N, CA, C and O atoms as a GROMACS GRO file, in nm:
protein
  452
    1MET      N    1  17.294   5.503  28.461
    1MET     CA    2  17.251   5.536  28.327
    1MET      C    3  17.130   5.627  28.336
    1MET      O    4  17.055   5.622  28.433
    2LYS      N    5  17.111   5.708  28.236
    2LYS     CA    6  16.998   5.799  28.232
    2LYS      C    7  16.873   5.724  28.184
    2LYS      O    8  16.882   5.613  28.131
    3ILE      N    9  16.760   5.785  28.205
    3ILE     CA   10  16.632   5.722  28.174
    3ILE      C   11  16.621   5.682  28.027
    3ILE      O   12  16.564   5.578  27.995
    4GLY      N   13  16.675   5.762  27.937
    4GLY     CA   14  16.669   5.730  27.795
    4GLY      C   15  16.747   5.604  27.762
    4GLY      O   16  16.703   5.523  27.680
    5ASP      N   17  16.862   5.587  27.826
    5ASP     CA   18  16.941   5.465  27.806
    5ASP      C   19  16.866   5.343  27.859
    5ASP      O   20  16.863   5.238  27.795
    6LEU      N   21  16.806   5.358  27.977
    6LEU     CA   22  16.730   5.248  28.035
    6LEU      C   23  16.610   5.212  27.948
    6LEU      O   24  16.579   5.095  27.930
    7ALA      N   25  16.545   5.314  27.895
    7ALA     CA   26  16.430   5.291  27.806
    7ALA      C   27  16.472   5.212  27.682
    7ALA      O   28  16.403   5.118  27.641
    8LYS      N   29  16.584   5.251  27.622
    8LYS     CA   30  16.632   5.180  27.502
    8LYS      C   31  16.669   5.036  27.534
    8LYS      O   32  16.636   4.945  27.458
    9ARG      N   33  16.737   5.016  27.645
    9ARG     CA   34  16.785   4.881  27.679
    9ARG      C   35  16.673   4.786  27.718
    9ARG      O   36  16.688   4.665  27.707
   10THR      N   37  16.560   4.841  27.764
   10THR     CA   38  16.450   4.755  27.809
   10THR      C   39  16.329   4.759  27.717
   10THR      O   40  16.233   4.684  27.736
   11SER      N   41  16.332   4.846  27.617
   11SER     CA   42  16.220   4.862  27.522
   11SER      C   43  16.090   4.901  27.592
   11SER      O   44  15.982   4.858  27.551
   12VAL      N   45  16.101   4.982  27.695
   12VAL     CA   46  15.982   5.039  27.757
   12VAL      C   47  15.996   5.191  27.752
   12VAL      O   48  16.106   5.243  27.737
   13SER      N   49  15.885   5.260  27.764
   13SER     CA   50  15.888   5.405  27.754
   13SER      C   51  15.942   5.469  27.881
   13SER      O   52  15.947   5.407  27.988
   14ARG      N   53  15.981   5.593  27.867
   14ARG     CA   54  16.027   5.669  27.984
   14ARG      C   55  15.916   5.684  28.086
   14ARG      O   56  15.939   5.679  28.207
   15ASP      N   57  15.793   5.702  28.036
   15ASP     CA   58  15.679   5.714  28.128
   15ASP      C   59  15.660   5.585  28.208
   15ASP      O   60  15.628   5.590  28.326
   16THR      N   61  15.679   5.472  28.143
   16THR     CA   62  15.667   5.344  28.212
   16THR      C   63  15.774   5.331  28.320
   16THR      O   64  15.746   5.285  28.431
   17ILE      N   65  15.894   5.372  28.288
   17ILE     CA   66  16.003   5.368  28.386
   17ILE      C   67  15.969   5.458  28.505
   17ILE      O   68  15.988   5.419  28.620
   18ARG      N   69  15.919   5.576  28.478
   18ARG     CA   70  15.881   5.667  28.586
   18ARG      C   71  15.768   5.607  28.670
   18ARG      O   72  15.766   5.620  28.793
   19PHE      N   73  15.674   5.539  28.603
   19PHE     CA   74  15.564   5.475  28.673
   19PHE      C   75  15.617   5.366  28.765
   19PHE      O   76  15.580   5.360  28.883
   20TYR      N   77  15.704   5.279  28.712
   20TYR     CA   78  15.763   5.173  28.795
   20TYR      C   79  15.839   5.233  28.913
   20TYR      O   80  15.831   5.182  29.025
   21GLU      N   81  15.911   5.341  28.888
   21GLU     CA   82  15.985   5.406  28.996
   21GLU      C   83  15.890   5.458  29.103
   21GLU      O   84  15.915   5.443  29.222
   22GLY      N   85  15.781   5.519  29.059
   22GLY     CA   86  15.681   5.571  29.152
   22GLY      C   87  15.616   5.462  29.237
   22GLY      O   88  15.575   5.487  29.350
   23LYS      N   89  15.607   5.343  29.182
   23LYS     CA   90  15.549   5.229  29.253
   23LYS      C   91  15.652   5.158  29.340
   23LYS      O   92  15.619   5.060  29.408
   24GLY      N   93  15.775   5.206  29.339
   24GLY     CA   94  15.879   5.147  29.422
   24GLY      C   95  15.935   5.017  29.367
   24GLY      O   96  15.987   4.935  29.442
   25MET      N   97  15.925   4.998  29.236
   25MET     CA   98  15.969   4.874  29.174
   25MET      C   99  16.114   4.879  29.126
   25MET      O  100  16.171   4.776  29.090
   26LEU      N  101  16.173   4.997  29.125
   26LEU     CA  102  16.311   5.011  29.082
   26LEU      C  103  16.399   5.044  29.203
   26LEU      O  104  16.352   5.102  29.301
   27THR      N  105  16.525   5.006  29.194
   27THR     CA  106  16.617   5.031  29.305
   27THR      C  107  16.735   5.115  29.256
   27THR      O  108  16.757   5.129  29.136
   28ASN      N  109  16.807   5.167  29.351
   28ASN     CA  110  16.931   5.240  29.320
   28ASN      C  111  16.908   5.350  29.216
   28ASN      O  112  16.980   5.360  29.117
   29VAL      N  113  16.807   5.434  29.242
   29VAL     CA  114  16.783   5.550  29.157
   29VAL      C  115  16.833   5.671  29.235
   29VAL      O  116  16.784   5.701  29.343
   30THR      N  117  16.931   5.739  29.179
   30THR     CA  118  16.992   5.851  29.250
   30THR      C  119  16.993   5.976  29.165
   30THR      O  120  16.971   5.971  29.044
   31ARG      N  121  17.019   6.087  29.228
   31ARG     CA  122  17.041   6.216  29.161
   31ARG      C  123  17.185   6.255  29.192
   31ARG      O  124  17.212   6.322  29.292
   32PRO      N  125  17.277   6.214  29.106
   32PRO     CA  126  17.418   6.237  29.138
   32PRO      C  127  17.462   6.383  29.131
   32PRO      O  128  17.563   6.420  29.190
   33PHE      N  129  17.387   6.464  29.061
   33PHE     CA  130  17.425   6.604  29.046
   33PHE      C  131  17.313   6.693  29.098
   33PHE      O  132  17.200   6.685  29.049
   34GLU      N  133  17.341   6.775  29.194
   34GLU     CA  134  17.239   6.861  29.252
   34GLU      C  135  17.197   6.973  29.158
   34GLU      O  136  17.088   7.027  29.172
   35TRP      N  137  17.281   7.008  29.062
   35TRP     CA  138  17.254   7.123  28.977
   35TRP      C  139  17.164   7.090  28.858
   35TRP      O  140  17.122   7.181  28.786
   36ASN      N  141  17.132   6.963  28.837
   36ASN     CA  142  17.034   6.932  28.731
   36ASN      C  143  16.932   6.833  28.786
   36ASN      O  144  16.944   6.786  28.899
   37ASN      N  145  16.834   6.802  28.707
   37ASN     CA  146  16.726   6.716  28.752
   37ASN      C  147  16.743   6.572  28.704
   37ASN      O  148  16.650   6.492  28.717
   38TYR      N  149  16.858   6.538  28.650
   38TYR     CA  150  16.881   6.403  28.597
   38TYR      C  151  16.889   6.301  28.708
   38TYR      O  152  16.940   6.327  28.817
   39LYS      N  153  16.838   6.184  28.679
   39LYS     CA  154  16.849   6.071  28.771
   39LYS      C  155  16.942   5.969  28.709
   39LYS      O  156  16.956   5.960  28.587
   40ASP      N  157  17.005   5.894  28.795
   40ASP     CA  158  17.090   5.784  28.751
   40ASP      C  159  17.022   5.655  28.793
   40ASP      O  160  16.997   5.632  28.911
   41TYR      N  161  16.993   5.571  28.695
   41TYR     CA  162  16.927   5.444  28.719
   41TYR      C  163  17.033   5.334  28.719
   41TYR      O  164  17.099   5.311  28.617
   42GLY      N  165  17.049   5.268  28.832
   42GLY     CA  166  17.150   5.164  28.843
   42GLY      C  167  17.130   5.052  28.743
   42GLY      O  168  17.018   5.027  28.697
   43GLU      N  169  17.238   4.985  28.711
   43GLU     CA  170  17.239   4.876  28.612
   43GLU      C  171  17.137   4.766  28.644
   43GLU      O  172  17.080   4.706  28.554
   44GLU      N  173  17.114   4.740  28.774
   44GLU     CA  174  17.023   4.632  28.812
   44GLU      C  175  16.879   4.658  28.768
   44GLU      O  176  16.798   4.565  28.765
   45ASN      N  177  16.847   4.783  28.735
   45ASN     CA  178  16.711   4.813  28.691
   45ASN      C  179  16.679   4.756  28.553
   45ASN      O  180  16.562   4.737  28.520
   46VAL      N  181  16.779   4.729  28.474
   46VAL     CA  182  16.756   4.661  28.345
   46VAL      C  183  16.694   4.524  28.374
   46VAL      O  184  16.593   4.488  28.314
   47LYS      N  185  16.755   4.450  28.463
   47LYS     CA  186  16.706   4.316  28.499
   47LYS      C  187  16.569   4.324  28.566
   47LYS      O  188  16.481   4.241  28.539
   48ARG      N  189  16.550   4.422  28.653
   48ARG     CA  190  16.421   4.435  28.722
   48ARG      C  191  16.308   4.460  28.623
   48ARG      O  192  16.201   4.402  28.635
   49ILE      N  193  16.331   4.546  28.525
   49ILE     CA  194  16.227   4.572  28.425
   49ILE      C  195  16.205   4.448  28.339
   49ILE      O  196  16.091   4.418  28.303
   50GLN      N  197  16.310   4.375  28.306
   50GLN     CA  198  16.295   4.251  28.232
   50GLN      C  199  16.211   4.151  28.311
   50GLN      O  200  16.128   4.080  28.254
   51ILE      N  201  16.232   4.144  28.441
   51ILE     CA  202  16.152   4.055  28.526
   51ILE      C  203  16.005   4.097  28.524
   51ILE      O  204  15.916   4.013  28.512
   52ILE      N  205  15.980   4.227  28.536
   52ILE     CA  206  15.842   4.278  28.533
   52ILE      C  207  15.774   4.240  28.402
   52ILE      O  208  15.661   4.189  28.403
   53LYS      N  209  15.840   4.264  28.291
   53LYS     CA  210  15.781   4.234  28.160
   53LYS      C  211  15.758   4.083  28.144
   53LYS      O  212  15.657   4.042  28.087
   54TYR      N  213  15.852   4.002  28.193
   54TYR     CA  214  15.839   3.856  28.189
   54TYR      C  215  15.716   3.811  28.268
   54TYR      O  216  15.636   3.732  28.218
   55LEU      N  217  15.701   3.862  28.389
   55LEU     CA  218  15.588   3.823  28.473
   55LEU      C  219  15.456   3.870  28.413
   55LEU      O  220  15.355   3.799  28.422
   56GLN      N  221  15.454   3.988  28.352
   56GLN     CA  222  15.331   4.039  28.292
   56GLN      C  223  15.285   3.949  28.177
   56GLN      O  224  15.165   3.938  28.152
   57ARG      N  225  15.379   3.886  28.107
   57ARG     CA  226  15.341   3.794  28.000
   57ARG      C  227  15.260   3.676  28.054
   57ARG      O  228  15.184   3.614  27.980
   58PHE      N  229  15.276   3.646  28.181
   58PHE     CA  230  15.204   3.536  28.245
   58PHE      C  231  15.089   3.587  28.331
   58PHE      O  232  15.047   3.520  28.425
   59SER      N  233  15.039   3.705  28.298
   59SER     CA  234  14.920   3.764  28.361
   59SER      C  235  14.941   3.808  28.506
   59SER      O  236  14.844   3.820  28.580
   60PHE      N  237  15.065   3.830  28.547
   60PHE     CA  238  15.088   3.884  28.680
   60PHE      C  239  15.058   4.033  28.677
   60PHE      O  240  15.096   4.104  28.584
   61THR      N  241  14.989   4.080  28.780
   61THR     CA  242  14.960   4.222  28.793
   61THR      C  243  15.087   4.294  28.840
   61THR      O  244  15.182   4.230  28.885
   62LEU      N  245  15.087   4.426  28.829
   62LEU     CA  246  15.202   4.501  28.879
   62LEU      C  247  15.218   4.484  29.029
   62LEU      O  248  15.330   4.482  29.080
   63LYS      N  249  15.107   4.473  29.100
   63LYS     CA  250  15.113   4.450  29.244
   63LYS      C  251  15.183   4.317  29.273
   63LYS      O  252  15.269   4.309  29.361
   64GLU      N  253  15.146   4.214  29.198
   64GLU     CA  254  15.211   4.084  29.216
   64GLU      C  255  15.359   4.089  29.178
   64GLU      O  256  15.443   4.028  29.243
   65CYS      N  257  15.389   4.163  29.071
   65CYS     CA  258  15.530   4.179  29.030
   65CYS      C  259  15.609   4.246  29.141
   65CYS      O  260  15.721   4.204  29.171
   66LYS      N  261  15.552   4.350  29.201
   66LYS     CA  262  15.622   4.420  29.309
   66LYS      C  263  15.644   4.328  29.427
   66LYS      O  264  15.751   4.328  29.488
   67GLU      N  265  15.544   4.249  29.460
   67GLU     CA  266  15.558   4.155  29.573
   67GLU      C  267  15.672   4.056  29.546
   67GLU      O  268  15.750   4.025  29.636
   68LEU      N  269  15.682   4.008  29.423
   68LEU     CA  270  15.788   3.913  29.390
   68LEU      C  271  15.925   3.982  29.390
   68LEU      O  272  16.023   3.923  29.435
   69LEU      N  273  15.932   4.106  29.341
   69LEU     CA  274  16.058   4.179  29.346
   69LEU      C  275  16.100   4.207  29.490
   69LEU      O  276  16.218   4.198  29.524
   70ASP      N  277  16.002   4.241  29.575
   70ASP     CA  278  16.031   4.263  29.717
   70ASP      C  279  16.082   4.134  29.781
   70ASP      O  280  16.175   4.136  29.862
   71GLN      N  281  16.021   4.022  29.743
   71GLN     CA  282  16.065   3.891  29.792
   71GLN      C  283  16.209   3.864  29.748
   71GLN      O  284  16.290   3.814  29.826
   72LYS      N  285  16.238   3.897  29.623
   72LYS     CA  286  16.374   3.878  29.570
   72LYS      C  287  16.473   3.963  29.649
   72LYS      O  288  16.581   3.916  29.684
   73ASP      N  289  16.436   4.088  29.676
   73ASP     CA  290  16.524   4.179  29.750
   73ASP      C  291  16.549   4.129  29.892
   73ASP      O  292  16.658   4.147  29.947
   74ALA      N  293  16.448   4.068  29.951
   74ALA     CA  294  16.460   4.022  30.090
   74ALA      C  295  16.531   3.888  30.104
   74ALA      O  296  16.579   3.854  30.212
   75SER      N  297  16.538   3.812  29.996
   75SER     CA  298  16.598   3.678  30.005
   75SER      C  299  16.751   3.689  30.014
   75SER      O  300  16.812   3.783  29.962
   76THR      N  301  16.809   3.592  30.079
   76THR     CA  302  16.955   3.594  30.096
   76THR      C  303  17.028   3.563  29.966
   76THR      O  304  17.141   3.609  29.946
   77ASP      N  305  16.965   3.487  29.878
   77ASP     CA  306  17.032   3.452  29.752
   77ASP      C  307  16.984   3.537  29.634
   77ASP      O  308  17.031   3.519  29.522
   78GLY      N  309  16.891   3.629  29.660
   78GLY     CA  310  16.844   3.720  29.555
   78GLY      C  311  16.758   3.653  29.450
   78GLY      O  312  16.749   3.701  29.337
   79CYS      N  313  16.693   3.542  29.487
   79CYS     CA  314  16.609   3.468  29.392
   79CYS      C  315  16.461   3.488  29.422
   79CYS      O  316  16.422   3.514  29.536
   80ILE      N  317  16.381   3.476  29.319
   80ILE     CA  318  16.236   3.481  29.332
   80ILE      C  319  16.187   3.337  29.338
   80ILE      O  320  16.232   3.252  29.261
   81ASN      N  321  16.094   3.309  29.430
   81ASN     CA  322  16.033   3.177  29.436
   81ASN      C  323  15.923   3.170  29.331
   81ASN      O  324  15.804   3.182  29.361
   82LYS      N  325  15.967   3.150  29.207
   82LYS     CA  326  15.873   3.148  29.095
   82LYS      C  327  15.778   3.029  29.104
   82LYS      O  328  15.662   3.040  29.064
   83SER      N  329  15.825   2.919  29.154
   83SER     CA  330  15.745   2.798  29.157
   83SER      C  331  15.613   2.820  29.230
   83SER      O  332  15.506   2.792  29.175
   84ALA      N  333  15.619   2.871  29.351
   84ALA     CA  334  15.498   2.894  29.429
   84ALA      C  335  15.410   2.999  29.363
   84ALA      O  336  15.288   2.982  29.353
   85ALA      N  337  15.471   3.108  29.319
   85ALA     CA  338  15.394   3.216  29.256
   85ALA      C  339  15.327   3.167  29.128
   85ALA      O  340  15.211   3.200  29.102
   86PHE      N  341  15.399   3.089  29.048
   86PHE     CA  342  15.342   3.040  28.924
   86PHE      C  343  15.233   2.936  28.950
   86PHE      O  344  15.136   2.930  28.874
   87GLN      N  345  15.246   2.856  29.054
   87GLN     CA  346  15.142   2.758  29.088
   87GLN      C  347  15.013   2.829  29.127
   87GLN      O  348  14.904   2.789  29.087
   88ILE      N  349  15.026   2.935  29.207
   88ILE     CA  350  14.908   3.012  29.247
   88ILE      C  351  14.843   3.075  29.124
   88ILE      O  352  14.721   3.070  29.109
   89LYS      N  353  14.924   3.134  29.037
   89LYS     CA  354  14.871   3.196  28.915
   89LYS      C  355  14.804   3.092  28.826
   89LYS      O  356  14.700   3.119  28.765
   90LEU      N  357  14.861   2.973  28.819
   90LEU     CA  358  14.804   2.865  28.738
   90LEU      C  359  14.665   2.827  28.788
   90LEU      O  360  14.574   2.805  28.708
   91VAL      N  361  14.646   2.818  28.918
   91VAL     CA  362  14.515   2.786  28.976
   91VAL      C  363  14.414   2.895  28.939
   91VAL      O  364  14.300   2.865  28.903
   92ILE      N  365  14.456   3.020  28.950
   92ILE     CA  366  14.367   3.131  28.916
   92ILE      C  367  14.327   3.126  28.768
   92ILE      O  368  14.210   3.145  28.735
   93ILE      N  369  14.423   3.100  28.682
   93ILE     CA  370  14.396   3.094  28.538
   93ILE      C  371  14.304   2.977  28.505
   93ILE      O  372  14.215   2.989  28.421
   94GLU      N  373  14.326   2.864  28.570
   94GLU     CA  374  14.239   2.748  28.546
   94GLU      C  375  14.095   2.778  28.586
   94GLU      O  376  14.001   2.736  28.518
   95LYS      N  377  14.076   2.851  28.696
   95LYS     CA  378  13.941   2.891  28.737
   95LYS      C  379  13.880   2.986  28.634
   95LYS      O  380  13.762   2.976  28.602
   96GLN      N  381  13.961   3.077  28.582
   96GLN     CA  382  13.913   3.170  28.479
   96GLN      C  383  13.872   3.095  28.353
   96GLN      O  384  13.773   3.129  28.290
   97ILE      N  385  13.949   2.994  28.317
   97ILE     CA  386  13.916   2.913  28.198
   97ILE      C  387  13.782   2.845  28.216
   97ILE      O  388  13.700   2.843  28.124
   98ILE      N  389  13.759   2.788  28.334
   98ILE     CA  390  13.631   2.721  28.361
   98ILE      C  391  13.516   2.820  28.349
   98ILE      O  392  13.413   2.790  28.289
   99GLU      N  393  13.534   2.940  28.407
   99GLU     CA  394  13.429   3.043  28.399
   99GLU      C  395  13.406   3.087  28.254
   99GLU      O  396  13.292   3.106  28.212
  100LEU      N  397  13.513   3.102  28.178
  100LEU     CA  398  13.499   3.141  28.037
  100LEU      C  399  13.430   3.032  27.956
  100LEU      O  400  13.350   3.061  27.867
  101GLN      N  401  13.460   2.907  27.986
  101GLN     CA  402  13.394   2.797  27.916
  101GLN      C  403  13.244   2.795  27.947
  101GLN      O  404  13.163   2.770  27.858
  102LYS      N  405  13.208   2.822  28.072
  102LYS     CA  406  13.066   2.830  28.110
  102LYS      C  407  12.997   2.944  28.036
  102LYS      O  408  12.885   2.929  27.988
  103THR      N  409  13.065   3.057  28.027
  103THR     CA  410  13.010   3.173  27.956
  103THR      C  411  12.992   3.140  27.809
  103THR      O  412  12.888   3.170  27.750
  104ARG      N  413  13.094   3.076  27.748
  104ARG     CA  414  13.084   3.036  27.607
  104ARG      C  415  12.968   2.942  27.586
  104ARG      O  416  12.890   2.960  27.493
  105ASP      N  417  12.953   2.841  27.672
  105ASP     CA  418  12.844   2.744  27.659
  105ASP      C  419  12.708   2.812  27.671
  105ASP      O  420  12.614   2.778  27.599
  106ALA      N  421  12.697   2.908  27.763
  106ALA     CA  422  12.571   2.980  27.780
  106ALA      C  423  12.539   3.064  27.656
  106ALA      O  424  12.424   3.070  27.613
  107LEU      N  425  12.641   3.127  27.599
  107LEU     CA  426  12.620   3.206  27.477
  107LEU      C  427  12.576   3.117  27.360
  107LEU      O  428  12.486   3.153  27.283
  108ILE      N  429  12.640   3.002  27.349
  108ILE     CA  430  12.604   2.908  27.241
  108ILE      C  431  12.460   2.862  27.259
  108ILE      O  432  12.385   2.851  27.162
  109GLU      N  433  12.421   2.834  27.383
  109GLU     CA  434  12.285   2.790  27.410
  109GLU      C  435  12.183   2.899  27.374
  109GLU      O  436  12.078   2.870  27.317
  110ILE      N  437  12.216   3.023  27.409
  110ILE     CA  438  12.127   3.136  27.376
  110ILE      C  439  12.115   3.152  27.225
  110ILE      O  440  12.006   3.178  27.173
  111MET      N  441  12.226   3.137  27.153
  111MET     CA  442  12.223   3.154  27.008
  111MET      C  443  12.144   3.042  26.940
  111MET      O  444  12.086   3.064  26.833
  112ASN      N  445  12.140   2.926  26.998
  112ASN     CA  446  12.072   2.811  26.937
  112ASN      C  447  11.924   2.807  26.971
  112ASN      O  448  11.853   2.718  26.922
  113LYS      N  449  11.875   2.898  27.051
  113LYS     CA  450  11.731   2.900  27.086
  113LYS      C  451  11.651   2.971  26.982
  113LYS      O  452  11.529   2.982  26.995
   0.00000   0.00000   0.00000
């Protein structure tokens, strides 16, 4: 499928698709015709972009998304070990919450002086 079709099916911009491609996050991108500059984006890229958007909702960085996609590509069953990745992210978020609570408490203390 062409980039416009992929953009419509995933609700991301063409620039975002090009960015993901540049970062090596998409697979099976070919130029089937030498006489034009069109690329063909394989069907599996719809799912890959959906995975990226899903992970970003849980505060995963693009680097972390790429690592998980690479893990998926390398696995024999094509699955991502979400459990371990999500546990690590949960620990990081819990630490951030503690730091934010400390910051909030300090701000409240300053305001009450």
